[in-house]
Biopython code that builds the backbone (N, CA, C, O; Angstrom):
import numpy as np
from Bio.PDB.StructureBuilder import StructureBuilder

atoms = [
    (1, "MET", "N", (-27.315, 39.719, -14.187)),
    (1, "MET", "CA", (-28.242, 38.737, -13.662)),
    (1, "MET", "C", (-28.250, 37.464, -14.519)),
    (1, "MET", "O", (-28.232, 36.350, -13.996)),
    (2, "LEU", "N", (-28.276, 37.650, -15.836)),
    (2, "LEU", "CA", (-28.262, 36.505, -16.732)),
    (2, "LEU", "C", (-26.977, 35.693, -16.538)),
    (2, "LEU", "O", (-26.999, 34.464, -16.601)),
    (3, "ARG", "N", (-25.882, 36.373, -16.307)),
    (3, "ARG", "CA", (-24.610, 35.698, -16.091)),
    (3, "ARG", "C", (-24.676, 34.824, -14.840)),
    (3, "ARG", "O", (-24.177, 33.698, -14.856)),
    (4, "LEU", "N", (-25.269, 35.306, -13.775)),
    (4, "LEU", "CA", (-25.407, 34.564, -12.540)),
    (4, "LEU", "C", (-26.276, 33.324, -12.750)),
    (4, "LEU", "O", (-25.973, 32.260, -12.209)),
    (5, "ILE", "N", (-27.326, 33.446, -13.511)),
    (5, "ILE", "CA", (-28.209, 32.309, -13.790)),
    (5, "ILE", "C", (-27.459, 31.247, -14.588)),
    (5, "ILE", "O", (-27.602, 30.056, -14.312)),
    (6, "VAL", "N", (-26.667, 31.658, -15.566)),
    (6, "VAL", "CA", (-25.904, 30.711, -16.376)),
    (6, "VAL", "C", (-24.914, 29.960, -15.492)),
    (6, "VAL", "O", (-24.765, 28.746, -15.634)),
    (7, "VAL", "N", (-24.235, 30.656, -14.582)),
    (7, "VAL", "CA", (-23.284, 30.011, -13.681)),
    (7, "VAL", "C", (-24.002, 29.037, -12.764)),
    (7, "VAL", "O", (-23.530, 27.918, -12.564)),
    (8, "LEU", "N", (-25.116, 29.435, -12.214)),
    (8, "LEU", "CA", (-25.850, 28.557, -11.308)),
    (8, "LEU", "C", (-26.400, 27.325, -12.011)),
    (8, "LEU", "O", (-26.509, 26.262, -11.399)),
    (9, "VAL", "N", (-26.742, 27.450, -13.267)),
    (9, "VAL", "CA", (-27.282, 26.322, -14.021)),
    (9, "VAL", "C", (-26.157, 25.401, -14.497)),
    (9, "VAL", "O", (-26.319, 24.181, -14.458)),
    (10, "THR", "N", (-25.042, 25.939, -14.938)),
    (10, "THR", "CA", (-23.986, 25.113, -15.498)),
    (10, "THR", "C", (-23.058, 24.522, -14.444)),
    (10, "THR", "O", (-22.467, 23.470, -14.687)),
    (11, "ALA", "N", (-22.909, 25.145, -13.304)),
    (11, "ALA", "CA", (-21.990, 24.641, -12.277)),
    (11, "ALA", "C", (-22.330, 23.221, -11.841)),
    (11, "ALA", "O", (-21.432, 22.380, -11.791)),
    (12, "PRO", "N", (-23.598, 22.913, -11.522)),
    (12, "PRO", "CA", (-23.899, 21.531, -11.125)),
    (12, "PRO", "C", (-23.630, 20.516, -12.230)),
    (12, "PRO", "O", (-23.219, 19.390, -11.949)),
    (13, "VAL", "N", (-23.855, 20.902, -13.476)),
    (13, "VAL", "CA", (-23.606, 20.005, -14.599)),
    (13, "VAL", "C", (-22.108, 19.728, -14.707)),
    (13, "VAL", "O", (-21.710, 18.582, -14.916)),
    (14, "LEU", "N", (-21.280, 20.747, -14.570)),
    (14, "LEU", "CA", (-19.830, 20.571, -14.630)),
    (14, "LEU", "C", (-19.344, 19.706, -13.478)),
    (14, "LEU", "O", (-18.495, 18.836, -13.673)),
    (15, "LEU", "N", (-19.867, 19.932, -12.290)),
    (15, "LEU", "CA", (-19.477, 19.131, -11.129)),
    (15, "LEU", "C", (-19.865, 17.670, -11.314)),
    (15, "LEU", "O", (-19.091, 16.773, -10.982)),
    (16, "ALA", "N", (-21.040, 17.432, -11.832)),
    (16, "ALA", "CA", (-21.492, 16.058, -12.059)),
    (16, "ALA", "C", (-20.605, 15.375, -13.097)),
    (16, "ALA", "O", (-20.267, 14.201, -12.946)),
    (17, "SER", "N", (-20.229, 16.098, -14.142)),
    (17, "SER", "CA", (-19.360, 15.529, -15.181)),
    (17, "SER", "C", (-17.984, 15.212, -14.610)),
    (17, "SER", "O", (-17.415, 14.161, -14.905)),
    (18, "ALA", "N", (-17.453, 16.110, -13.801)),
    (18, "ALA", "CA", (-16.136, 15.882, -13.206)),
    (18, "ALA", "C", (-16.178, 14.695, -12.258)),
    (18, "ALA", "O", (-15.253, 13.883, -12.246)),
    (19, "SER", "N", (-17.228, 14.583, -11.467)),
    (19, "SER", "CA", (-17.360, 13.460, -10.540)),
    (19, "SER", "C", (-17.440, 12.137, -11.287)),
    (19, "SER", "O", (-16.832, 11.150, -10.872)),
    (20, "ALA", "N", (-18.181, 12.113, -12.379)),
    (20, "ALA", "CA", (-18.312, 10.886, -13.166)),
    (20, "ALA", "C", (-16.964, 10.506, -13.774)),
    (20, "ALA", "O", (-16.607, 9.329, -13.807)),
    (21, "ALA", "N", (-16.219, 11.493, -14.254)),
    (21, "ALA", "CA", (-14.903, 11.210, -14.849)),
    (21, "ALA", "C", (-13.951, 10.659, -13.804)),
    (21, "ALA", "O", (-13.208, 9.716, -14.076)),
    (22, "LEU", "N", (-13.965, 11.234, -12.616)),
    (22, "LEU", "CA", (-13.090, 10.745, -11.553)),
    (22, "LEU", "C", (-13.475, 9.333, -11.136)),
    (22, "LEU", "O", (-12.604, 8.499, -10.888)),
    (23, "ALA", "N", (-14.736, 9.067, -11.059)),
    (23, "ALA", "CA", (-15.188, 7.740, -10.652)),
    (23, "ALA", "C", (-14.742, 6.681, -11.653)),
    (23, "ALA", "O", (-14.425, 5.555, -11.270)),
    (24, "GLN", "N", (-14.718, 7.041, -12.933)),
    (24, "GLN", "CA", (-14.309, 6.075, -13.947)),
    (24, "GLN", "C", (-12.800, 5.886, -13.973)),
    (24, "GLN", "O", (-12.327, 4.781, -14.237)),
    (25, "SER", "N", (-12.029, 6.944, -13.704)),
    (25, "SER", "CA", (-10.586, 6.837, -13.821)),
    (25, "SER", "C", (-9.905, 6.360, -12.544)),
    (25, "SER", "O", (-8.768, 5.893, -12.599)),
    (26, "ALA", "N", (-10.564, 6.466, -11.406)),
    (26, "ALA", "CA", (-9.951, 6.071, -10.139)),
    (26, "ALA", "C", (-10.672, 4.848, -9.578)),
    (26, "ALA", "O", (-11.743, 4.973, -8.985)),
    (27, "PRO", "N", (-10.083, 3.664, -9.767)),
    (27, "PRO", "CA", (-10.739, 2.467, -9.235)),
    (27, "PRO", "C", (-10.702, 2.467, -7.715)),
    (27, "PRO", "O", (-9.916, 3.189, -7.101)),
    (28, "PHE", "N", (-11.545, 1.662, -7.125)),
    (28, "PHE", "CA", (-11.554, 1.553, -5.678)),
    (28, "PHE", "C", (-10.196, 1.025, -5.221)),
    (28, "PHE", "O", (-9.612, 0.172, -5.889)),
    (29, "PRO", "N", (-9.689, 1.519, -4.097)),
    (29, "PRO", "CA", (-8.386, 1.021, -3.636)),
    (29, "PRO", "C", (-8.461, -0.451, -3.264)),
    (29, "PRO", "O", (-9.474, -0.934, -2.757)),
    (30, "LEU", "N", (-7.382, -1.139, -3.523)),
    (30, "LEU", "CA", (-7.318, -2.558, -3.172)),
    (30, "LEU", "C", (-7.163, -2.690, -1.667)),
    (30, "LEU", "O", (-6.569, -1.819, -1.032)),
    (31, "PRO", "N", (-7.679, -3.747, -1.093)),
    (31, "PRO", "CA", (-7.497, -3.925, 0.345)),
    (31, "PRO", "C", (-6.020, -4.153, 0.651)),
    (31, "PRO", "O", (-5.306, -4.801, -0.114)),
    (32, "LEU", "N", (-5.584, -3.619, 1.761)),
    (32, "LEU", "CA", (-4.192, -3.798, 2.156)),
    (32, "LEU", "C", (-3.984, -5.203, 2.686)),
    (32, "LEU", "O", (-4.869, -5.763, 3.333)),
    (33, "PRO", "N", (-2.822, -5.774, 2.418)),
    (33, "PRO", "CA", (-2.549, -7.101, 2.967)),
    (33, "PRO", "C", (-2.365, -7.009, 4.471)),
    (33, "PRO", "O", (-2.140, -5.925, 5.008)),
    (34, "SER", "N", (-2.457, -8.127, 5.140)),
    (34, "SER", "CA", (-2.211, -8.115, 6.575)),
    (34, "SER", "C", (-0.766, -7.722, 6.806)),
    (34, "SER", "O", (0.040, -7.762, 5.876)),
    (35, "THR", "N", (-0.427, -7.348, 8.019)),
    (35, "THR", "CA", (0.942, -6.917, 8.301)),
    (35, "THR", "C", (1.936, -8.043, 8.095)),
    (35, "THR", "O", (3.132, -7.790, 7.946)),
    (36, "ARG", "N", (1.473, -9.259, 8.083)),
    (36, "ARG", "CA", (2.370, -10.399, 7.890)),
    (36, "ARG", "C", (2.485, -10.817, 6.434)),
    (36, "ARG", "O", (3.296, -11.689, 6.122)),
    (37, "GLY", "N", (1.730, -10.247, 5.553)),
    (37, "GLY", "CA", (1.782, -10.615, 4.146)),
    (37, "GLY", "C", (1.104, -11.944, 3.888)),
    (37, "GLY", "O", (0.442, -12.501, 4.764)),
    (38, "THR", "N", (1.275, -12.440, 2.690)),
    (38, "THR", "CA", (0.661, -13.708, 2.300)),
    (38, "THR", "C", (1.461, -14.877, 2.866)),
    (38, "THR", "O", (2.544, -14.692, 3.420)),
    (39, "ASP", "N", (0.919, -16.068, 2.721)),
    (39, "ASP", "CA", (1.646, -17.266, 3.154)),
    (39, "ASP", "C", (2.985, -17.380, 2.405)),
    (39, "ASP", "O", (3.997, -17.769, 2.988)),
    (40, "GLU", "N", (2.976, -17.036, 1.108)),
    (40, "GLU", "CA", (4.200, -17.093, 0.320)),
    (40, "GLU", "C", (5.220, -16.070, 0.823)),
    (40, "GLU", "O", (6.416, -16.353, 0.877)),
    (41, "ASP", "N", (4.734, -14.872, 1.191)),
    (41, "ASP", "CA", (5.629, -13.845, 1.731)),
    (41, "ASP", "C", (6.280, -14.335, 3.020)),
    (41, "ASP", "O", (7.483, -14.176, 3.226)),
    (42, "GLN", "N", (5.467, -14.929, 3.874)),
    (42, "GLN", "CA", (5.991, -15.424, 5.147)),
    (42, "GLN", "C", (7.035, -16.515, 4.923)),
    (42, "GLN", "O", (8.062, -16.555, 5.600)),
    (43, "LYS", "N", (6.762, -17.391, 3.972)),
    (43, "LYS", "CA", (7.704, -18.471, 3.674)),
    (43, "LYS", "C", (9.027, -17.901, 3.166)),
    (43, "LYS", "O", (10.101, -18.387, 3.520)),
    (44, "ALA", "N", (8.936, -16.863, 2.331)),
    (44, "ALA", "CA", (10.141, -16.257, 1.760)),
    (44, "ALA", "C", (11.014, -15.600, 2.823)),
    (44, "ALA", "O", (12.232, -15.524, 2.661)),
    (45, "CYS", "N", (10.408, -15.127, 3.903)),
    (45, "CYS", "CA", (11.158, -14.398, 4.930)),
    (45, "CYS", "C", (11.320, -15.160, 6.245)),
    (45, "CYS", "O", (11.964, -14.660, 7.167)),
    (46, "ARG", "N", (10.759, -16.333, 6.343)),
    (46, "ARG", "CA", (10.783, -17.080, 7.612)),
    (46, "ARG", "C", (12.200, -17.309, 8.128)),
    (46, "ARG", "O", (12.484, -17.046, 9.296)),
    (47, "GLN", "N", (13.080, -17.791, 7.275)),
    (47, "GLN", "CA", (14.460, -18.071, 7.699)),
    (47, "GLN", "C", (15.167, -16.790, 8.131)),
    (47, "GLN", "O", (15.880, -16.780, 9.134)),
    (48, "ASP", "N", (14.969, -15.712, 7.375)),
    (48, "ASP", "CA", (15.591, -14.433, 7.735)),
    (48, "ASP", "C", (15.064, -13.936, 9.080)),
    (48, "ASP", "O", (15.821, -13.406, 9.893)),
    (49, "ALA", "N", (13.776, -14.111, 9.304)),
    (49, "ALA", "CA", (13.187, -13.660, 10.563)),
    (49, "ALA", "C", (13.772, -14.422, 11.749)),
    (49, "ALA", "O", (14.088, -13.832, 12.782)),
    (50, "THR", "N", (13.913, -15.730, 11.593)),
    (50, "THR", "CA", (14.401, -16.526, 12.723)),
    (50, "THR", "C", (15.901, -16.379, 12.943)),
    (50, "THR", "O", (16.373, -16.538, 14.068)),
    (51, "THR", "N", (16.656, -16.080, 11.894)),
    (51, "THR", "CA", (18.101, -15.946, 12.085)),
    (51, "THR", "C", (18.537, -14.511, 12.372)),
    (51, "THR", "O", (19.435, -14.296, 13.185)),
    (52, "LEU", "N", (17.924, -13.538, 11.727)),
    (52, "LEU", "CA", (18.366, -12.150, 11.872)),
    (52, "LEU", "C", (17.537, -11.327, 12.856)),
    (52, "LEU", "O", (18.036, -10.371, 13.450)),
    (53, "CYS", "N", (16.284, -11.700, 13.022)),
    (53, "CYS", "CA", (15.365, -10.849, 13.789)),
    (53, "CYS", "C", (14.618, -11.602, 14.884)),
    (53, "CYS", "O", (13.535, -11.184, 15.295)),
    (54, "LYS", "N", (15.181, -12.698, 15.355)),
    (54, "LYS", "CA", (14.508, -13.551, 16.329)),
    (54, "LYS", "C", (14.010, -12.794, 17.563)),
    (54, "LYS", "O", (12.904, -13.082, 18.023)),
    (55, "PRO", "N", (14.761, -11.848, 18.122)),
    (55, "PRO", "CA", (14.273, -11.154, 19.320)),
    (55, "PRO", "C", (12.973, -10.373, 19.096)),
    (55, "PRO", "O", (12.286, -10.026, 20.057)),
    (56, "TYR", "N", (12.637, -10.098, 17.838)),
    (56, "TYR", "CA", (11.476, -9.267, 17.534)),
    (56, "TYR", "C", (10.246, -10.057, 17.094)),
    (56, "TYR", "O", (9.187, -9.477, 16.855)),
    (57, "LEU", "N", (10.383, -11.367, 16.989)),
    (57, "LEU", "CA", (9.252, -12.183, 16.537)),
    (57, "LEU", "C", (8.063, -11.962, 17.460)),
    (57, "LEU", "O", (8.200, -11.930, 18.683)),
    (58, "GLY", "N", (6.900, -11.811, 16.852)),
    (58, "GLY", "CA", (5.678, -11.530, 17.601)),
    (58, "GLY", "C", (5.277, -10.065, 17.511)),
    (58, "GLY", "O", (4.137, -9.716, 17.817)),
    (59, "ASP", "N", (6.201, -9.204, 17.094)),
    (59, "ASP", "CA", (5.921, -7.772, 16.905)),
    (59, "ASP", "C", (6.215, -7.458, 15.439)),
    (59, "ASP", "O", (7.358, -7.190, 15.067)),
    (60, "ASP", "N", (5.168, -7.494, 14.616)),
    (60, "ASP", "CA", (5.332, -7.376, 13.167)),
    (60, "ASP", "C", (6.083, -6.115, 12.751)),
    (60, "ASP", "O", (6.928, -6.171, 11.857)),
    (61, "MET", "N", (5.792, -4.986, 13.379)),
    (61, "MET", "CA", (6.457, -3.741, 12.999)),
    (61, "MET", "C", (7.935, -3.770, 13.397)),
    (61, "MET", "O", (8.775, -3.221, 12.685)),
    (62, "ALA", "N", (8.253, -4.393, 14.508)),
    (62, "ALA", "CA", (9.655, -4.516, 14.925)),
    (62, "ALA", "C", (10.410, -5.436, 13.969)),
    (62, "ALA", "O", (11.571, -5.182, 13.651)),
    (63, "VAL", "N", (9.761, -6.497, 13.514)),
    (63, "VAL", "CA", (10.399, -7.396, 12.541)),
    (63, "VAL", "C", (10.643, -6.641, 11.236)),
    (63, "VAL", "O", (11.709, -6.779, 10.635)),
    (64, "LEU", "N", (9.678, -5.854, 10.795)),
    (64, "LEU", "CA", (9.857, -5.068, 9.576)),
    (64, "LEU", "C", (11.037, -4.106, 9.739)),
    (64, "LEU", "O", (11.864, -3.979, 8.836)),
    (65, "SER", "N", (11.111, -3.442, 10.868)),
    (65, "SER", "CA", (12.219, -2.528, 11.132)),
    (65, "SER", "C", (13.551, -3.277, 11.123)),
    (65, "SER", "O", (14.543, -2.787, 10.584)),
    (66, "CYS", "N", (13.562, -4.452, 11.716)),
    (66, "CYS", "CA", (14.760, -5.290, 11.716)),
    (66, "CYS", "C", (15.138, -5.676, 10.285)),
    (66, "CYS", "O", (16.308, -5.601, 9.909)),
    (67, "PHE", "N", (14.151, -6.089, 9.488)),
    (67, "PHE", "CA", (14.425, -6.435, 8.094)),
    (67, "PHE", "C", (15.057, -5.248, 7.369)),
    (67, "PHE", "O", (16.018, -5.410, 6.617)),
    (68, "GLN", "N", (14.513, -4.063, 7.599)),
    (68, "GLN", "CA", (15.031, -2.881, 6.922)),
    (68, "GLN", "C", (16.474, -2.598, 7.332)),
    (68, "GLN", "O", (17.301, -2.231, 6.498)),
    (69, "SER", "N", (16.770, -2.769, 8.615)),
    (69, "SER", "CA", (18.132, -2.499, 9.076)),
    (69, "SER", "C", (19.113, -3.598, 8.661)),
    (69, "SER", "O", (20.319, -3.361, 8.590)),
    (70, "GLN", "N", (18.597, -4.792, 8.390)),
    (70, "GLN", "CA", (19.435, -5.927, 7.997)),
    (70, "GLN", "C", (19.363, -6.212, 6.499)),
    (70, "GLN", "O", (19.784, -7.279, 6.051)),
    (71, "ARG", "N", (18.844, -5.285, 5.736)),
    (71, "ARG", "CA", (18.595, -5.494, 4.305)),
    (71, "ARG", "C", (19.755, -6.163, 3.566)),
    (71, "ARG", "O", (19.511, -7.098, 2.803)),
    (72, "PRO", "N", (20.998, -5.734, 3.753)),
    (72, "PRO", "CA", (22.082, -6.392, 3.000)),
    (72, "PRO", "C", (22.236, -7.882, 3.323)),
    (72, "PRO", "O", (22.754, -8.643, 2.505)),
    (73, "LYS", "N", (21.797, -8.294, 4.491)),
    (73, "LYS", "CA", (21.937, -9.696, 4.895)),
    (73, "LYS", "C", (20.724, -10.546, 4.532)),
    (73, "LYS", "O", (20.778, -11.771, 4.636)),
    (74, "LEU", "N", (19.627, -9.910, 4.106)),
    (74, "LEU", "CA", (18.400, -10.652, 3.784)),
    (74, "LEU", "C", (18.583, -11.510, 2.541)),
    (74, "LEU", "O", (19.373, -11.187, 1.654)),
    (75, "SER", "N", (17.848, -12.599, 2.496)),
    (75, "SER", "CA", (17.829, -13.426, 1.291)),
    (75, "SER", "C", (17.186, -12.630, 0.155)),
    (75, "SER", "O", (16.426, -11.689, 0.382)),
    (76, "VAL", "N", (17.509, -13.030, -1.054)),
    (76, "VAL", "CA", (16.948, -12.361, -2.228)),
    (76, "VAL", "C", (15.428, -12.437, -2.195)),
    (76, "VAL", "O", (14.754, -11.454, -2.502)),
    (77, "SER", "N", (14.881, -13.592, -1.827)),
    (77, "SER", "CA", (13.423, -13.755, -1.830)),
    (77, "SER", "C", (12.759, -12.835, -0.805)),
    (77, "SER", "O", (11.683, -12.299, -1.069)),
    (78, "CYS", "N", (13.376, -12.647, 0.345)),
    (78, "CYS", "CA", (12.791, -11.773, 1.358)),
    (78, "CYS", "C", (12.907, -10.299, 0.935)),
    (78, "CYS", "O", (11.991, -9.510, 1.170)),
    (79, "ARG", "N", (14.026, -9.937, 0.318)),
    (79, "ARG", "CA", (14.157, -8.566, -0.191)),
    (79, "ARG", "C", (13.086, -8.270, -1.231)),
    (79, "ARG", "O", (12.558, -7.159, -1.280)),
    (80, "LYS", "N", (12.765, -9.247, -2.053)),
    (80, "LYS", "CA", (11.719, -9.064, -3.058)),
    (80, "LYS", "C", (10.364, -8.834, -2.393)),
    (80, "LYS", "O", (9.563, -8.039, -2.884)),
    (81, "VAL", "N", (10.103, -9.517, -1.288)),
    (81, "VAL", "CA", (8.854, -9.309, -0.563)),
    (81, "VAL", "C", (8.790, -7.874, -0.038)),
    (81, "VAL", "O", (7.757, -7.216, -0.163)),
    (82, "LEU", "N", (9.874, -7.390, 0.542)),
    (82, "LEU", "CA", (9.893, -6.009, 1.030)),
    (82, "LEU", "C", (9.655, -5.022, -0.109)),
    (82, "LEU", "O", (8.890, -4.070, 0.040)),
    (83, "GLU", "N", (10.305, -5.248, -1.237)),
    (83, "GLU", "CA", (10.128, -4.375, -2.395)),
    (83, "GLU", "C", (8.695, -4.421, -2.904)),
    (83, "GLU", "O", (8.144, -3.404, -3.326)),
    (84, "LYS", "N", (8.102, -5.588, -2.863)),
    (84, "LYS", "CA", (6.710, -5.768, -3.313)),
    (84, "LYS", "C", (5.772, -4.840, -2.555)),
    (84, "LYS", "O", (4.798, -4.340, -3.118)),
    (85, "TYR", "N", (6.065, -4.610, -1.273)),
    (85, "TYR", "CA", (5.217, -3.745, -0.446)),
    (85, "TYR", "C", (5.796, -2.345, -0.260)),
    (85, "TYR", "O", (5.364, -1.596, 0.616)),
    (86, "GLY", "N", (6.776, -2.003, -1.091)),
    (86, "GLY", "CA", (7.327, -0.654, -1.054)),
    (86, "GLY", "C", (8.197, -0.366, 0.147)),
    (86, "GLY", "O", (8.300, 0.782, 0.580)),
    (87, "GLN", "N", (8.818, -1.382, 0.684)),
    (87, "GLN", "CA", (9.671, -1.186, 1.863)),
    (87, "GLN", "C", (11.123, -1.220, 1.488)),
    (87, "GLN", "O", (11.987, -1.073, 2.352)),
]
sb = StructureBuilder()
sb.init_structure("model")
sb.init_model(0)
sb.init_chain("A")
sb.init_seg("    ")
for serial, (resi, resn, name, xyz) in enumerate(atoms, 1):
    if name == "N":
        sb.init_residue(resn, " ", resi, " ")
    sb.init_atom(name, np.array(xyz, "f"), 0.0, 1.0, " ", f" {name:<3s}", serial, name[0])
structure = sb.get_structure()
């Protein structure tokens, strides 16, 4: 019985300590950028989009897919933008 009381008393304290530690070590996630990226990202990829992926303009996911399939032909600046977002 005493063992059960000790567990019931200490469990909430351990949970509270673990929650506080997690809250301190895990910052709030950063907001995701829009699907089009920043103005600088768009500028870096604008020429590639119009020359390599023109049929897909207006469909952001299709343009991204096109960029991925055309990676060897992309400008260095546009490849850096893709890498920046883990693509």
